[in-house]
DSSP file (Angstrom, degrees, kcal/mol; ACC not computed):
  #  RESIDUE AA STRUCTURE BP1 BP2  ACC     N-H-->O    O-->H-N    N-H-->O    O-->H-N    TCO  KAPPA ALPHA  PHI   PSI    X-CA   Y-CA   Z-CA
    1    1 A Q     >        0   0    0      0, 0.0     4,-2.4     0, 0.0     5,-0.2   0.000 360.0 360.0 360.0 -39.6  -50.3 -138.0  -25.2
    2    2 A R  H  >  +     0   0    0      1,-0.2     4,-2.5     2,-0.2     6,-0.2   0.849 360.0  58.4 -62.8 -32.7  -49.6 -141.5  -23.9
    3    3 A I  H  4>S+     0   0    0      2,-0.2     5,-2.1     1,-0.2     6,-0.7   0.921 109.1  43.7 -63.2 -43.1  -47.4 -140.0  -21.2
    4    4 A R  H >45S+     0   0    0     13,-0.2     3,-0.8     3,-0.2    -2,-0.2   0.917 114.0  50.4 -67.4 -43.1  -50.3 -138.0  -19.8
    5    5 A E  H 3<5S+     0   0    0     -4,-2.4    -2,-0.2     1,-0.3    -1,-0.2   0.888 113.7  44.0 -63.3 -40.1  -52.8 -140.9  -20.1
    6    6 A R  T 3<5S-     0   0    0     -4,-2.5    -1,-0.3    -5,-0.2    -2,-0.2   0.508 107.1-130.5 -83.6  -3.6  -50.5 -143.3  -18.3
    7    7 A K  T < 5 +     0   0    0     -3,-0.8    -3,-0.2    -4,-0.4     3,-0.1   0.869  58.8 144.2  56.3  41.8  -49.8 -140.5  -15.7
    8    8 A L  S   <S+     0   0    0     -5,-2.1     2,-0.3     1,-0.2    -4,-0.1   0.790  73.0  21.9 -76.1 -28.4  -46.0 -141.0  -15.9
    9    9 A V  S    S-     0   0    0     -6,-0.7     2,-0.8     2,-0.0    -1,-0.2  -0.993  82.2-121.8-138.0 142.6  -45.5 -137.3  -15.5
   10   10 A N        -     0   0    0     -2,-0.3     2,-0.2    -3,-0.1    -6,-0.1  -0.782  35.5-171.7 -87.3 111.5  -47.8 -134.6  -14.0
   11   11 A F        -     0   0    0     -2,-0.8     2,-0.1    -7,-0.1     6,-0.1  -0.660  30.2 -98.4 -98.1 157.3  -48.4 -132.0  -16.6
   12   12 A I    >   -     0   0    0     -2,-0.2     3,-0.7     4,-0.2    -1,-0.1  -0.455  26.0-134.2 -69.6 147.5  -50.2 -128.7  -16.1
   13   13 A E  T 3  S+     0   0    0      1,-0.2    -1,-0.1    -2,-0.1     4,-0.1   0.795 100.1  55.9 -75.1 -27.1  -53.8 -128.7  -17.1
   14   14 A W  T 3  S+     0   0    0     90,-0.2    -1,-0.2     2,-0.1    -2,-0.0   0.378 105.7  54.4 -90.7   5.6  -53.7 -125.4  -19.0
   15   15 A G  S <  S-     0   0    0     -3,-0.7     2,-0.1     1,-0.0    -4,-0.0  -0.828  93.2 -79.7-132.8 171.9  -50.9 -126.4  -21.4
   16   16 A P        -     0   0    0      0, 0.0     2,-1.3     0, 0.0    -4,-0.2  -0.409  34.9-128.2 -71.7 147.0  -50.0 -129.1  -23.9
   17   17 A A        +     0   0    0     -2,-0.1     2,-0.4    -6,-0.1   -13,-0.2  -0.712  60.2 132.8 -93.0  84.5  -48.7 -132.4  -22.6
   18   18 A S        -     0   0    0     -2,-1.3     2,-0.5   -15,-0.1    -3,-0.0  -0.987  42.7-162.5-140.3 147.7  -45.6 -132.6  -24.7
   19   19 A I        -     0   0    0     -2,-0.4     2,-0.5     2,-0.0    -2,-0.0  -0.996  20.1-144.8-124.9 124.1  -41.9 -133.4  -24.3
   20   20 A Q        -     0   0    0     -2,-0.5     2,-0.4     2,-0.0    -2,-0.0  -0.771  16.5-169.8 -93.6 132.6  -39.7 -132.2  -27.1
   21   21 A V        -     0   0    0     -2,-0.5     2,-0.5     2,-0.0    -2,-0.0  -0.975   8.0-168.1-124.1 132.6  -36.7 -134.5  -27.9
   22   22 A A        -     0   0    0     -2,-0.4     2,-0.4     2,-0.0    -2,-0.0  -0.984   9.4-159.2-120.5 123.8  -33.8 -133.7  -30.2
   23   23 A L        +     0   0    0     -2,-0.5     2,-0.3     0, 0.0    -2,-0.0  -0.804  18.0 164.9-102.1 142.2  -31.5 -136.5  -31.2
   24   24 A S        -     0   0    0     -2,-0.4     3,-0.1     3,-0.0     2,-0.1  -0.948  38.6 -87.0-147.8 168.8  -28.0 -135.8  -32.5
   25   25 A R        -     0   0    0     -2,-0.3     2,-0.1     1,-0.1     0, 0.0  -0.341  55.8 -88.3 -73.2 159.6  -24.8 -137.6  -33.1
   26   26 A K        -     0   0    0      1,-0.1    -1,-0.1    -2,-0.1    10,-0.0  -0.431  46.3-110.1 -66.0 141.6  -22.2 -138.0  -30.4
   27   27 A S    >   -     0   0    0      1,-0.1     3,-0.6    -2,-0.1    -1,-0.1  -0.565  13.9-148.3 -73.7 132.8  -19.8 -135.2  -30.2
   28   28 A P  T 3  S+     0   0    0      0, 0.0    -1,-0.1     0, 0.0    -2,-0.0   0.640  97.6  57.4 -73.3 -11.6  -16.2 -136.1  -31.3
   29   29 A Y  T 3  S+     0   0    0      1,-0.1     2,-0.6     2,-0.0    -2,-0.0   0.611  96.0  68.2 -94.3 -14.3  -14.9 -133.6  -28.7
   30   30 A V    <   -     0   0    0     -3,-0.6     2,-0.6     2,-0.0    -1,-0.1  -0.931  69.5-152.2-113.2 121.4  -16.6 -135.1  -25.6
   31   31 A Q        -     0   0    0     -2,-0.6     2,-0.4     2,-0.0    -2,-0.0  -0.802  19.1-179.5 -91.5 123.8  -15.4 -138.4  -24.3
   32   32 A T        -     0   0    0     -2,-0.6     5,-0.0     2,-0.1    -2,-0.0  -0.940  30.5-148.0-124.1 148.3  -18.1 -140.4  -22.5
   33   33 A A  S    S+     0   0    0     -2,-0.4     2,-0.3     3,-0.1    -1,-0.1   0.569  80.2  74.4 -86.2  -9.7  -17.9 -143.8  -20.8
   34   34 A H  S    S-     0   0    0      1,-0.1    -2,-0.1     2,-0.0     3,-0.1  -0.723  77.3-133.1-108.3 154.9  -21.5 -144.5  -21.6
   35   35 A R  S    S+     0   0    0     -2,-0.3     2,-0.4     1,-0.1    -1,-0.1   0.853  95.5  40.0 -69.9 -35.7  -23.2 -145.4  -24.8
   36   36 A V        +     0   0    0    -10,-0.0     2,-0.3    -3,-0.0    -1,-0.1  -0.945  65.9 169.1-119.6 135.0  -26.0 -142.9  -24.3
   37   37 A S        +     0   0    0     -2,-0.4     2,-0.3    -3,-0.1    -5,-0.0  -0.962   7.4 167.1-138.4 158.9  -25.7 -139.4  -22.9
   38   38 A G        -     0   0    0     -2,-0.3     2,-0.4     2,-0.0    -2,-0.0  -0.973  26.6-135.5-162.3 173.3  -28.2 -136.5  -22.8
   39   39 A L        -     0   0    0     -2,-0.3     2,-0.5     2,-0.0    -2,-0.0  -0.998  14.9-156.4-139.7 135.1  -29.1 -133.2  -21.5
   40   40 A M        -     0   0    0     -2,-0.4     2,-0.5     2,-0.0    -2,-0.0  -0.968   4.6-169.8-118.6 126.9  -32.5 -132.1  -20.2
   41   41 A L        +     0   0    0     -2,-0.5     2,-0.3     2,-0.0    -2,-0.0  -0.968  23.4 161.0-110.2 122.5  -33.6 -128.5  -20.1
   42   42 A A        -     0   0    0     -2,-0.5     2,-0.5     2,-0.0    -2,-0.0  -0.985  37.1-138.1-143.9 151.3  -36.8 -128.0  -18.2
   43   43 A S        -     0   0    0     -2,-0.3     2,-0.4     2,-0.0    -2,-0.0  -0.944  29.8-179.9-107.0 129.1  -38.8 -125.3  -16.5
   44   44 A H    >   -     0   0    0     -2,-0.5     3,-1.3     1,-0.1     4,-0.1  -0.993  32.2-139.5-137.1 137.6  -40.2 -126.3  -13.2
   45   45 A T  T >  S+     0   0    0     -2,-0.4     3,-1.8     1,-0.3     4,-0.2   0.647  92.1  80.4 -71.8 -14.0  -42.4 -124.4  -10.7
   46   46 A S  T >> S+     0   0    0      1,-0.3     3,-1.2     2,-0.2     4,-0.6   0.606  71.4  81.9 -71.0  -6.9  -40.6 -125.9   -7.7
   47   47 A I  H X> S+     0   0    0     -3,-1.3     4,-2.0     1,-0.2     3,-0.5   0.735  74.7  76.4 -64.4 -19.9  -37.8 -123.3   -8.3
   48   48 A R  H <> S+     0   0    0     -3,-1.8     4,-2.7     1,-0.2    -1,-0.2   0.819  85.8  60.1 -62.4 -28.9  -40.1 -120.9   -6.4
   49   49 A H  H <> S+     0   0    0     -3,-1.2     4,-2.0     2,-0.2    -1,-0.2   0.886 105.1  48.2 -66.1 -37.3  -39.1 -122.5   -3.1
   50   50 A L  H <X S+     0   0    0     -4,-0.6     4,-2.2    -3,-0.5    -2,-0.2   0.924 112.3  48.4 -66.5 -44.6  -35.5 -121.6   -3.8
   51   51 A F  H  X S+     0   0    0     -4,-2.0     4,-2.3     1,-0.2    -2,-0.2   0.895 110.5  52.1 -62.2 -39.6  -36.5 -118.0   -4.6
   52   52 A S  H  X S+     0   0    0     -4,-2.7     4,-2.3     2,-0.2    -1,-0.2   0.899 108.9  50.0 -63.0 -41.0  -38.6 -117.9   -1.5
   53   53 A R  H  X S+     0   0    0     -4,-2.0     4,-2.5     2,-0.2    -1,-0.2   0.898 109.4  51.4 -64.5 -40.1  -35.7 -119.0    0.6
   54   54 A C  H  X S+     0   0    0     -4,-2.2     4,-2.6     2,-0.2    -2,-0.2   0.905 109.7  50.2 -62.5 -41.2  -33.5 -116.3   -1.0
   55   55 A L  H  X S+     0   0    0     -4,-2.3     4,-2.7     2,-0.2    -2,-0.2   0.912 110.2  50.1 -62.9 -42.5  -36.1 -113.7   -0.1
   56   56 A S  H  X S+     0   0    0     -4,-2.3     4,-1.9     2,-0.2    -2,-0.2   0.923 112.9  45.7 -62.5 -44.8  -36.3 -114.9    3.5
   57   57 A Q  H  X S+     0   0    0     -4,-2.5     4,-2.2     2,-0.2    -2,-0.2   0.895 112.3  51.6 -65.6 -40.0  -32.5 -114.7    3.8
   58   58 A Y  H  X S+     0   0    0     -4,-2.6     4,-3.1     1,-0.2     5,-0.2   0.923 107.7  52.4 -61.5 -44.4  -32.4 -111.3    2.1
   59   59 A D  H  X S+     0   0    0     -4,-2.7     4,-2.2     1,-0.2    -1,-0.2   0.893 109.5  49.3 -60.2 -40.2  -35.0 -110.0    4.5
   60   60 A K  H  X S+     0   0    0     -4,-1.9     4,-1.4     2,-0.2    -1,-0.2   0.924 114.2  44.8 -64.8 -44.1  -33.0 -111.2    7.5
   61   61 A L  H  <>S+     0   0    0     -4,-2.2     5,-2.5     1,-0.2     4,-0.4   0.902 113.5  50.0 -66.8 -40.5  -29.8 -109.5    6.2
   62   62 A R  H ><5S+     0   0    0     -4,-3.1     3,-0.9     1,-0.2    -1,-0.2   0.875 106.3  55.7 -66.9 -37.2  -31.6 -106.3    5.3
   63   63 A K  H 3<5S+     0   0    0     -4,-2.2    -1,-0.2     1,-0.3    -2,-0.2   0.868 112.3  42.8 -62.4 -36.4  -33.2 -106.1    8.7
   64   64 A K  T 3<5S-     0   0    0     -4,-1.4    -1,-0.3    -5,-0.1    -2,-0.2   0.482 108.8-126.6 -85.9  -3.5  -29.7 -106.2   10.3
   65   65 A Q  T X 5 +     0   0    0     -3,-0.9     3,-0.9    -4,-0.4     4,-0.4   0.810  46.7 178.1  59.7  30.4  -28.3 -103.8    7.6
   66   66 A A  T 3 < -     0   0    0     -5,-2.5    -1,-0.2     1,-0.2    -2,-0.1  -0.428  58.3  -3.9 -70.7 137.0  -25.7 -106.4    6.9
   67   67 A F  T >> S+     0   0    0     -2,-0.1     3,-0.7    -3,-0.1     4,-0.7   0.407  95.2 116.3  67.0   0.9  -23.1 -105.8    4.2
   68   68 A L  H X>  +     0   0    0     -3,-0.9     4,-2.0     1,-0.2     3,-0.5   0.803  63.8  66.8 -71.5 -27.0  -24.8 -102.5    3.2
   69   69 A D  H 3> S+     0   0    0     -4,-0.4     4,-0.5     1,-0.2    -1,-0.2   0.825  94.9  59.1 -62.4 -29.0  -21.8 -100.4    4.1
   70   70 A N  H <4 S+     0   0    0     -3,-0.7     3,-0.4     1,-0.2    -1,-0.2   0.868 108.8  43.8 -65.2 -35.6  -19.9 -102.1    1.3
   71   71 A Y  H X< S+     0   0    0     -4,-0.7     3,-1.9    -3,-0.5     6,-0.5   0.825 101.7  66.4 -78.8 -32.5  -22.5 -100.7   -1.2
   72   72 A R  H 3< S+     0   0    0     -4,-2.0    -1,-0.2     1,-0.3    -2,-0.2   0.647  87.4  71.4 -66.6 -12.7  -22.6  -97.2    0.3
   73   73 A K  T 3< S+     0   0    0     -4,-0.5    -1,-0.3    -3,-0.4    -2,-0.2   0.728  85.3  82.0 -72.2 -21.7  -19.0  -96.7   -0.8
   74   74 A F  S X> S-     0   0    0     -3,-1.9     3,-1.4    -4,-0.2     4,-0.5  -0.616  87.3-123.9 -88.6 145.2  -20.2  -96.5   -4.4
   75   75 A P  G >4 S+     0   0    0      0, 0.0     3,-0.8     0, 0.0     4,-0.4   0.820 108.1  64.0 -56.1 -33.1  -21.6  -93.3   -5.9
   76   76 A M  G 34 S+     0   0    0      1,-0.2     5,-0.2     2,-0.1     3,-0.1   0.839 116.8  27.6 -61.3 -32.6  -24.8  -95.0   -6.9
   77   77 A F  G X4 S+     0   0    0     -3,-1.4     3,-1.6    -6,-0.5    -1,-0.2   0.250  90.0 107.5-111.5  10.1  -25.7  -95.7   -3.3
   78   78 A A  T << S+     0   0    0     -3,-0.8    -2,-0.1    -4,-0.5    -1,-0.1   0.840  75.8  55.3 -62.0 -35.8  -23.8  -92.8   -1.6
   79   79 A D  T 3  S-     0   0    0     -4,-0.4    -1,-0.3    -3,-0.1     3,-0.1   0.172 120.8-106.0 -85.9  21.1  -27.0  -90.9   -0.8
   80   80 A N  S <  S+     0   0    0     -3,-1.6     2,-1.0     1,-0.2    -2,-0.1   0.728  71.5 148.8  63.7  24.9  -28.3  -93.9    1.1
   81   81 A D        +     0   0    0     -5,-0.2     3,-0.3     1,-0.1    -1,-0.2  -0.784  11.7 164.0 -91.4 100.5  -30.8  -94.7   -1.7
   82   82 A L    >>  +     0   0    0     -2,-1.0     4,-1.4     1,-0.2     3,-0.8  -0.021  32.7 121.7-105.2  28.2  -31.1  -98.4   -1.6
   83   83 A S  H 3>  +     0   0    0      1,-0.2     4,-2.9     2,-0.2     5,-0.2   0.770  64.1  68.3 -65.1 -25.1  -34.3  -98.5   -3.6
   84   84 A E  H 3> S+     0   0    0     -3,-0.3     4,-2.1     1,-0.2    -1,-0.2   0.906 101.6  47.3 -58.6 -40.6  -32.6 -100.8   -6.2
   85   85 A F  H <> S+     0   0    0     -3,-0.8     4,-2.3     2,-0.2    -1,-0.2   0.912 112.3  48.9 -66.6 -42.5  -32.5 -103.5   -3.6
   86   86 A D  H  X S+     0   0    0     -4,-1.4     4,-2.2     2,-0.2    -2,-0.2   0.906 111.7  48.6 -65.6 -41.4  -36.2 -103.0   -2.7
   87   87 A E  H  X S+     0   0    0     -4,-2.9     4,-2.1     2,-0.2    -1,-0.2   0.904 111.5  50.0 -64.5 -41.3  -37.2 -103.0   -6.4
   88   88 A S  H  X S+     0   0    0     -4,-2.1     4,-2.1    -5,-0.2    -2,-0.2   0.894 109.5  51.4 -64.3 -39.5  -35.3 -106.2   -7.0
   89   89 A R  H  X S+     0   0    0     -4,-2.3     4,-2.4     1,-0.2    -1,-0.2   0.915 109.1  50.7 -62.9 -42.8  -36.8 -107.9   -4.0
   90   90 A D  H  X S+     0   0    0     -4,-2.2     4,-2.2     1,-0.2    -2,-0.2   0.880 108.6  52.2 -63.0 -38.5  -40.3 -106.9   -5.2
   91   91 A I  H  X S+     0   0    0     -4,-2.1     4,-2.0     2,-0.2    -1,-0.2   0.918 110.9  46.6 -64.8 -43.6  -39.6 -108.4   -8.7
   92   92 A I  H  X S+     0   0    0     -4,-2.1     4,-2.3     2,-0.2    -2,-0.2   0.889 110.9  52.7 -66.6 -38.1  -38.4 -111.7   -7.1
   93   93 A E  H  X S+     0   0    0     -4,-2.4     4,-2.2     1,-0.2    -1,-0.2   0.900 109.3  49.2 -63.8 -39.3  -41.5 -111.8   -4.9
   94   94 A S  H  X S+     0   0    0     -4,-2.2     4,-2.3     2,-0.2    -1,-0.2   0.872 108.9  53.5 -65.2 -37.0  -43.7 -111.3   -8.0
   95   95 A L  H  X S+     0   0    0     -4,-2.0     4,-2.5     2,-0.2    -2,-0.2   0.911 108.1  49.6 -63.9 -42.4  -41.9 -114.1   -9.7
   96   96 A V  H  X S+     0   0    0     -4,-2.3     4,-2.3     1,-0.2    -2,-0.2   0.917 110.5  50.9 -61.4 -43.4  -42.6 -116.4   -6.7
   97   97 A D  H  X S+     0   0    0     -4,-2.2     4,-2.2     1,-0.2    -2,-0.2   0.897 110.6  48.8 -61.5 -40.1  -46.3 -115.4   -6.9
   98   98 A E  H  X S+     0   0    0     -4,-2.3     4,-2.0     2,-0.2    -2,-0.2   0.910 109.9  50.3 -69.6 -40.4  -46.4 -116.2  -10.6
   99   99 A Y  H  X S+     0   0    0     -4,-2.5     4,-0.7     2,-0.2    -1,-0.2   0.901 110.7  50.9 -62.0 -38.6  -44.8 -119.6  -10.2
  100  100 A K  H >< S+     0   0    0     -4,-2.3     3,-0.9     1,-0.2    -2,-0.2   0.910 110.0  49.5 -63.3 -41.4  -47.3 -120.3   -7.4
  101  101 A A  H >< S+     0   0    0     -4,-2.2     3,-1.8     1,-0.2    -1,-0.2   0.821  99.8  66.8 -66.7 -30.9  -50.1 -119.3   -9.7
  102  102 A C  H 3< S+     0   0    0     -4,-2.0    -1,-0.2     1,-0.3    -2,-0.2   0.765  92.3  62.4 -60.7 -25.0  -48.7 -121.5  -12.5
  103  103 A E  T << S+     0   0    0     -3,-0.9    -1,-0.3    -4,-0.7    -2,-0.2   0.591  90.5  83.0 -79.2  -9.6  -49.5 -124.5  -10.4
  104  104 A S  S X  S-     0   0    0     -3,-1.8     3,-1.2    -4,-0.2   -90,-0.2  -0.676  83.1-125.8 -96.8 151.7  -53.2 -123.8  -10.5
  105  105 A P  T 3  S+     0   0    0      0, 0.0     3,-0.4     0, 0.0    -1,-0.1   0.737 107.5  57.2 -66.8 -21.8  -55.5 -124.8  -13.3
  106  106 A D  T >   +     0   0    0      1,-0.2     3,-1.1     2,-0.1     4,-0.3   0.030  67.1 120.3 -98.6  28.4  -56.8 -121.2  -13.8
  107  107 A Y  G X   +     0   0    0     -3,-1.2     3,-1.6     1,-0.3     4,-0.4   0.830  64.0  67.0 -60.2 -33.4  -53.3 -119.7  -14.4
  108  108 A I  G 3  S+     0   0    0     -3,-0.4    -1,-0.3     1,-0.3     3,-0.2   0.839 106.4  41.7 -59.3 -32.4  -54.3 -118.5  -17.9
  109  109 A K  G X> S+     0   0    0     -3,-1.1     4,-1.7     1,-0.2     3,-0.6   0.455  88.4 103.6 -89.8  -1.7  -56.7 -116.0  -16.2
  110  110 A W  H <> S+     0   0    0     -3,-1.6     4,-1.1    -4,-0.3     7,-0.2   0.877  84.6  34.8 -54.8 -52.9  -54.3 -115.1  -13.4
  111  111 A G  H 34 S+     0   0    0     -4,-0.4    -1,-0.3    -3,-0.2     7,-0.2   0.683 112.5  61.9 -78.6 -17.2  -53.1 -111.7  -14.6
  112  112 A M  H <4 S+     0   0    0     -3,-0.6    -2,-0.2    -4,-0.2    -1,-0.2   0.874 104.0  44.8 -77.7 -38.2  -56.5 -110.7  -16.1
  113  113 A E  H  < S+     0   0    0     -4,-1.7    -2,-0.2     1,-0.3    -1,-0.1   0.904 125.1  27.4 -74.8 -41.7  -58.5 -110.8  -13.0
  114  114 A D    ><  -     0   0    0     -4,-1.1     3,-2.2    -5,-0.3     4,-0.3  -0.884  63.7-167.8-126.7  99.1  -56.1 -109.0  -10.7
  115  115 A P  G >  S+     0   0    0      0, 0.0     3,-1.3     0, 0.0    -1,-0.1   0.694  83.2  73.9 -61.7 -17.3  -53.8 -106.5  -12.5
  116  116 A D  G 3  S+     0   0    0      1,-0.3    -5,-0.1    -3,-0.1    -3,-0.0   0.716  85.0  66.4 -68.6 -18.4  -51.7 -106.3   -9.3
  117  117 A H  G <  S+     0   0    0     -3,-2.2    -1,-0.3    -7,-0.2     2,-0.2   0.670  83.2  95.2 -74.5 -15.6  -50.3 -109.8  -10.1
  118  118 A L  S <  S-     0   0    0     -3,-1.3     2,-0.3    -4,-0.3    12,-0.1  -0.522  77.1-126.8 -78.8 141.2  -48.5 -108.5  -13.2
  119  119 A L        -     0   0    0     -2,-0.2     2,-0.3   -25,-0.1     5,-0.1  -0.621  27.6-137.0 -78.2 145.7  -44.9 -107.5  -13.0
  120  120 A T        -     0   0    0     -2,-0.3     2,-2.7     3,-0.1     9,-0.0  -0.804  64.3  -9.8-107.6 149.3  -44.3 -104.0  -14.4
  121  121 A G  S    S+     0   0    0     -2,-0.3     3,-0.1     1,-0.2     9,-0.1  -0.338 126.0  56.1  74.6 -64.7  -41.6 -102.8  -16.6
  122  122 A E  S    S-     0   0    0     -2,-2.7    -1,-0.2     1,-0.2     2,-0.1   0.716 105.0-119.1 -78.9 -21.7  -39.3 -105.8  -16.6
  123  123 A G        -     0   0    0     -4,-0.0     6,-0.2     3,-0.0    -1,-0.2  -0.365  27.6 -83.6 103.5 170.7  -41.9 -108.4  -17.8
  124  124 A N    >   -     0   0    0      4,-2.0     3,-2.4    -2,-0.1   -29,-0.1  -0.425  50.1 -82.5-107.5-174.6  -43.2 -111.5  -16.2
  125  125 A A  T 3  S+     0   0    0      1,-0.3   -30,-0.0    -2,-0.1    -1,-0.0   0.768 128.4  57.7 -62.5 -24.1  -41.9 -115.0  -16.0
  126  126 A A  T 3  S-     0   0    0      2,-0.1    -1,-0.3     3,-0.0     3,-0.1   0.495 119.4-110.8 -83.2  -2.3  -43.4 -115.8  -19.4
  127  127 A G  S <  S+     0   0    0     -3,-2.4     2,-0.4     1,-0.3    -2,-0.1   0.633  73.8 135.7  85.4  14.1  -41.3 -113.0  -20.8
  128  128 A L        -     0   0    0      1,-0.1    -4,-2.0     0, 0.0    -1,-0.3  -0.777  49.2-130.5 -99.7 140.5  -44.3 -110.7  -21.5
  129  129 A G        -     0   0    0     -2,-0.4    -7,-0.1    -6,-0.2    -9,-0.1  -0.200  45.1 -70.4 -76.7 175.3  -44.3 -107.0  -20.7
  130  130 A D    >   -     0   0    0      1,-0.2     3,-1.7    -9,-0.1     4,-0.3  -0.553  38.3-147.7 -69.1 119.9  -47.0 -105.2  -18.8
  131  131 A P  G >  S+     0   0    0      0, 0.0     3,-1.1     0, 0.0    -1,-0.2   0.752  95.6  67.5 -64.2 -21.8  -50.1 -105.1  -21.1
  132  132 A K  G 3  S+     0   0    0      1,-0.2    -2,-0.1   -17,-0.1   -12,-0.0   0.767 100.9  49.2 -66.6 -23.2  -51.1 -101.8  -19.6
  133  133 A L  G <  S+     0   0    0     -3,-1.7    -1,-0.2     2,-0.0    -3,-0.1   0.446  85.4 119.5 -94.0  -1.3  -48.0 -100.3  -21.2
  134  134 A A    <         0   0    0     -3,-1.1    -4,-0.0    -4,-0.3     0, 0.0  -0.313 360.0 360.0 -66.9 147.6  -48.8 -101.8  -24.7
  135  135 A L              0   0    0     -2,-0.0    -1,-0.1     0, 0.0    -3,-0.0   0.455 360.0 360.0 -81.9 360.0  -49.3  -99.3  -27.5
């Protein structure tokens, strides 16, 4: 709570302001030159810029039909059905949209207002499946 109050880190408004810390003994198998060592695992919305760049590069390659002849050699793509690539592109684009929505204070309502924002089948960035398919 003090971290949020002192504005040391910018937290999302729709979630808890918490950082989980796990302390453990030094590993006898890893030699370090420093007294303290650590590892941070974090989820950050700025990864969407990397995904956007990948989409842009993919679109340029796809427009030129670059490298597709390598895939057409395989039976899965022999009939010139490259829909797997298109579906994968759509999933990444939806992921970028969701990361962008995560940055807004009304993210909790994001999928409820416009069902088109939800990813289908594979789940969304939060790991939740499509609620329309729920039993």
